[in-house]
TIVEXGU-960911 format. One record per atom (N, C-alpha, C): chain; x, y, z; atom name; residue number from 0. Coordinates in Angstrom, 3 decimals, padded with zeros to 6 digits. Example, Ala and Ser with C-alpha at 12.3 -4.5 7.8 and 13.67 -1.06 7.14 Angstrom:
% residues 2
- A	013.190	-005.690	007.800	N	0
- A	012.300	-004.500	007.800	CA	0
- A	013.200	-003.300	007.800	C	0
- A	012.850	-002.250	007.080	N	1
- A	013.670	-001.060	007.140	CA	1
- A	012.900	000.030	007.870	C	1
***
This chain:
% residues 88
- A	268.526	173.252	-063.563	N	0
- A	267.313	173.501	-063.542	CA	0
- A	267.378	174.779	-062.864	C	0
- A	268.245	174.673	-061.370	N	1
- A	268.007	175.884	-060.723	CA	1
- A	268.685	177.001	-061.014	C	1
- A	269.524	177.162	-062.118	N	2
- A	270.027	178.097	-063.097	CA	2
- A	269.075	178.924	-063.374	C	2
- A	267.777	178.073	-063.858	N	3
- A	266.780	178.945	-064.643	CA	3
- A	266.061	179.652	-064.098	C	3
- A	265.915	179.006	-062.386	N	4
- A	265.030	179.853	-061.512	CA	4
- A	265.713	181.267	-061.264	C	4
- A	266.953	181.476	-061.206	N	5
- A	267.787	182.506	-060.880	CA	5
- A	267.468	183.696	-062.015	C	5
- A	267.102	183.136	-063.255	N	6
- A	266.577	184.271	-064.238	CA	6
- A	265.329	184.990	-063.926	C	6
- A	264.420	183.974	-063.239	N	7
- A	262.947	184.718	-063.113	CA	7
- A	262.915	185.333	-061.489	C	7
- A	263.960	185.307	-060.735	N	8
- A	263.583	185.738	-059.506	CA	8
- A	264.370	186.994	-059.245	C	8
- A	263.352	187.940	-058.779	N	9
- A	263.763	189.518	-058.622	CA	9
- A	264.956	189.766	-057.508	C	9
- A	265.616	190.737	-057.675	N	10
- A	266.509	191.001	-056.420	CA	10
- A	265.575	191.248	-055.376	C	10
- A	266.600	190.733	-054.031	N	11
- A	265.703	190.490	-052.857	CA	11
- A	265.109	189.245	-052.806	C	11
- A	264.729	188.438	-053.575	N	12
- A	264.086	187.112	-053.734	CA	12
- A	264.788	186.211	-052.948	C	12
- A	264.285	185.160	-052.277	N	13
- A	264.838	184.074	-051.743	CA	13
- A	264.847	182.886	-052.410	C	13
- A	265.916	182.144	-052.741	N	14
- A	265.807	180.763	-053.264	CA	14
- A	266.253	179.835	-052.211	C	14
- A	265.448	178.493	-052.046	N	15
- A	265.725	177.355	-051.322	CA	15
- A	266.077	176.266	-052.269	C	15
- A	267.339	175.788	-052.002	N	16
- A	267.804	174.498	-052.663	CA	16
- A	268.119	173.536	-051.861	C	16
- A	267.942	172.167	-052.036	N	17
- A	268.325	171.102	-051.555	CA	17
- A	268.718	169.954	-052.343	C	17
- A	269.904	169.427	-052.388	N	18
- A	270.061	168.373	-053.064	CA	18
- A	271.211	167.529	-052.917	C	18
- A	271.126	166.404	-052.881	N	19
- A	271.925	165.179	-052.636	CA	19
- A	273.667	165.647	-052.955	C	19
- A	274.700	165.573	-051.952	N	20
- A	276.066	165.992	-051.900	CA	20
- A	276.682	164.800	-052.533	C	20
- A	277.962	165.427	-053.164	N	21
- A	279.119	164.090	-053.712	CA	21
- A	279.245	162.916	-052.634	C	21
- A	279.217	163.331	-051.143	N	22
- A	279.572	162.420	-050.293	CA	22
- A	278.407	161.331	-049.943	C	22
- A	277.293	161.756	-050.980	N	23
- A	276.202	160.847	-050.542	CA	23
- A	276.389	159.599	-051.251	C	23
- A	277.047	159.792	-052.495	N	24
- A	277.492	158.372	-053.289	CA	24
- A	277.796	157.383	-052.439	C	24
- A	278.864	157.535	-051.549	N	25
- A	279.381	156.521	-050.466	CA	25
- A	278.142	155.895	-049.413	C	25
- A	277.623	156.732	-049.105	N	26
- A	276.273	156.231	-048.384	CA	26
- A	275.332	155.547	-049.000	C	26
- A	275.175	155.928	-050.369	N	27
- A	274.296	154.968	-051.160	CA	27
- A	274.946	153.731	-051.525	C	27
- A	276.102	153.517	-051.521	N	28
- A	277.158	152.130	-052.130	CA	28
- A	276.505	151.426	-050.797	C	28
- A	276.604	151.819	-049.620	N	29
- A	276.637	151.241	-048.361	CA	29
- A	274.828	150.401	-048.219	C	29
- A	274.006	151.437	-048.594	N	30
- A	272.655	151.531	-048.421	CA	30
- A	272.059	151.899	-049.741	C	30
- A	271.685	150.988	-050.855	N	31
- A	271.206	151.348	-052.020	CA	31
- A	269.506	151.930	-051.849	C	31
- A	268.926	151.380	-050.604	N	32
- A	267.649	151.897	-050.327	CA	32
- A	267.583	153.437	-050.166	C	32
- A	268.761	153.812	-049.848	N	33
- A	268.654	155.363	-049.323	CA	33
- A	268.076	156.280	-050.565	C	33
- A	268.655	155.754	-051.745	N	34
- A	268.063	156.286	-053.213	CA	34
- A	269.392	157.234	-053.632	C	34
- A	268.681	158.092	-054.343	N	35
- A	269.408	159.259	-054.819	CA	35
- A	270.262	158.890	-055.971	C	35
- A	271.110	159.820	-056.801	N	36
- A	271.860	159.304	-057.866	CA	36
- A	272.867	158.827	-057.789	C	36
- A	273.135	157.766	-058.727	N	37
- A	274.094	157.043	-058.995	CA	37
- A	275.487	157.322	-059.453	C	37
- A	275.553	158.481	-059.958	N	38
- A	276.602	159.034	-060.705	CA	38
- A	276.998	160.362	-060.020	C	38
- A	278.606	160.308	-059.917	N	39
- A	278.962	161.456	-059.208	CA	39
- A	278.551	162.842	-059.950	C	39
- A	278.229	162.971	-061.243	N	40
- A	277.838	164.347	-062.011	CA	40
- A	276.862	164.814	-061.702	C	40
- A	275.933	163.993	-061.196	N	41
- A	274.281	164.492	-060.849	CA	41
- A	274.482	164.600	-059.398	C	41
- A	275.638	164.612	-058.446	N	42
- A	275.231	165.147	-057.068	CA	42
- A	276.204	166.618	-057.108	C	42
- A	276.084	167.338	-055.971	N	43
- A	277.108	168.477	-055.831	CA	43
- A	277.787	168.412	-054.368	C	43
- A	278.722	169.544	-054.888	N	44
- A	279.850	169.826	-054.093	CA	44
- A	279.335	171.352	-053.263	C	44
- A	279.559	171.546	-051.964	N	45
- A	279.318	173.124	-051.456	CA	45
- A	280.070	174.051	-052.564	C	45
- A	281.181	173.743	-052.840	N	46
- A	281.606	174.515	-054.129	CA	46
- A	281.011	174.997	-055.214	C	46
- A	280.630	173.883	-055.895	N	47
- A	279.773	174.279	-056.860	CA	47
- A	278.412	174.713	-056.763	C	47
- A	277.822	174.656	-055.155	N	48
- A	276.576	175.311	-055.375	CA	48
- A	276.848	176.724	-054.829	C	48
- A	278.037	177.055	-054.036	N	49
- A	278.412	178.693	-053.849	CA	49
- A	278.874	179.209	-055.177	C	49
- A	279.450	178.429	-056.353	N	50
- A	279.560	179.083	-057.867	CA	50
- A	278.261	179.514	-058.392	C	50
- A	277.299	178.352	-058.119	N	51
- A	275.804	178.315	-058.852	CA	51
- A	275.169	179.755	-058.373	C	51
- A	275.479	180.340	-056.860	N	52
- A	274.650	180.999	-056.693	CA	52
- A	275.333	182.131	-056.116	C	52
- A	276.427	182.832	-056.815	N	53
- A	277.458	183.589	-056.300	CA	53
- A	276.946	184.779	-056.078	C	53
- A	275.547	185.119	-056.722	N	54
- A	275.050	186.413	-056.535	CA	54
- A	273.853	186.542	-055.667	C	54
- A	273.930	185.885	-054.766	N	55
- A	273.265	185.364	-053.194	CA	55
- A	274.017	185.703	-052.173	C	55
- A	273.196	186.176	-051.103	N	56
- A	273.538	186.385	-049.931	CA	56
- A	273.306	185.171	-049.156	C	56
- A	274.103	184.320	-048.410	N	57
- A	273.702	183.117	-048.235	CA	57
- A	273.110	183.145	-046.580	C	57
- A	272.156	182.721	-046.538	N	58
- A	271.283	182.618	-045.175	CA	58
- A	271.237	181.395	-044.558	C	58
- A	271.473	180.557	-044.864	N	59
- A	271.739	179.096	-044.321	CA	59
- A	272.296	178.162	-045.690	C	59
- A	273.447	177.796	-045.200	N	60
- A	274.589	176.969	-046.177	CA	60
- A	275.191	175.770	-045.574	C	60
- A	274.639	174.746	-045.773	N	61
- A	275.217	173.673	-044.866	CA	61
- A	275.342	172.341	-045.810	C	61
- A	276.169	171.409	-045.581	N	62
- A	276.165	170.146	-045.999	CA	62
- A	275.824	169.434	-044.828	C	62
- A	274.981	168.339	-044.792	N	63
- A	274.322	167.848	-043.516	CA	63
- A	274.029	166.360	-044.037	C	63
- A	274.030	165.537	-042.710	N	64
- A	273.861	163.899	-042.683	CA	64
- A	272.323	163.978	-042.338	C	64
- A	271.247	163.708	-043.046	N	65
- A	269.746	163.624	-042.581	CA	65
- A	269.632	162.241	-043.074	C	65
- A	268.591	161.571	-041.837	N	66
- A	267.885	160.481	-042.007	CA	66
- A	266.809	160.675	-042.837	C	66
- A	266.556	160.084	-043.879	N	67
- A	265.349	159.781	-044.903	CA	67
- A	264.258	158.596	-044.573	C	67
- A	263.044	159.350	-044.313	N	68
- A	261.988	158.163	-044.390	CA	68
- A	260.985	158.614	-045.287	C	68
- A	261.116	158.388	-046.751	N	69
- A	260.254	159.057	-047.626	CA	69
- A	259.652	157.972	-048.643	C	69
- A	258.783	156.850	-047.916	N	70
- A	258.494	155.653	-048.831	CA	70
- A	259.822	154.820	-049.077	C	70
- A	259.218	154.210	-050.125	N	71
- A	259.681	152.770	-050.780	CA	71
- A	261.391	152.959	-051.123	C	71
- A	261.620	154.482	-051.590	N	72
- A	262.912	154.189	-052.281	CA	72
- A	263.860	155.286	-051.575	C	72
- A	263.321	155.951	-050.485	N	73
- A	264.596	157.096	-049.918	CA	73
- A	264.161	156.754	-048.407	C	73
- A	265.107	155.563	-047.538	N	74
- A	265.143	155.071	-046.688	CA	74
- A	266.605	155.202	-046.103	C	74
- A	267.028	155.869	-045.220	N	75
- A	268.543	155.644	-044.465	CA	75
- A	268.976	156.921	-044.430	C	75
- A	270.165	157.074	-043.926	N	76
- A	271.335	158.229	-043.819	CA	76
- A	271.330	158.645	-045.385	C	76
- A	271.338	159.807	-045.343	N	77
- A	271.933	160.472	-046.738	CA	77
- A	272.920	161.827	-046.236	C	77
- A	273.493	162.351	-047.127	N	78
- A	274.051	163.659	-047.004	CA	78
- A	273.479	164.581	-048.049	C	78
- A	273.254	165.930	-047.573	N	79
- A	272.248	166.646	-048.542	CA	79
- A	273.029	167.945	-048.329	C	79
- A	273.146	168.966	-049.253	N	80
- A	273.338	170.224	-049.327	CA	80
- A	272.120	171.383	-049.285	C	80
- A	272.047	171.932	-048.191	N	81
- A	270.666	172.820	-048.070	CA	81
- A	271.254	174.360	-048.052	C	81
- A	270.712	174.747	-048.916	N	82
- A	271.032	176.513	-049.376	CA	82
- A	269.966	177.308	-049.221	C	82
- A	269.875	178.374	-048.602	N	83
- A	268.783	179.529	-048.426	CA	83
- A	269.662	180.536	-048.738	C	83
- A	269.214	181.266	-049.709	N	84
- A	269.656	182.552	-050.230	CA	84
- A	268.940	183.624	-050.682	C	84
- A	269.646	184.770	-050.342	N	85
- A	268.696	186.361	-050.538	CA	85
- A	269.366	186.805	-052.149	C	85
- A	268.680	186.933	-053.029	N	86
- A	269.649	187.168	-054.300	CA	86
- A	269.694	188.763	-054.277	C	86
- A	271.009	189.349	-054.528	N	87
- A	271.576	190.491	-054.494	CA	87
- A	271.347	191.439	-055.729	C	87
***
């Protein structure tokens, strides 16, 4: 879906992207209450995100451990990739 957004974003526009990282799967196995995808194919690596947004100037690009407290199904430590980029 995020690749579709690229088609509509003009040069100079900003994209904000956050997704569970592939390392999140290990955290999910330790704590199923943290939620997120159960399969590796639905998770992202920094390399995949960099490839998907190759035509962007990264303004912020980190893989981070965050503590989720988002209702019944997203509670606990998780690993996310956060990307903010400016379209070139």
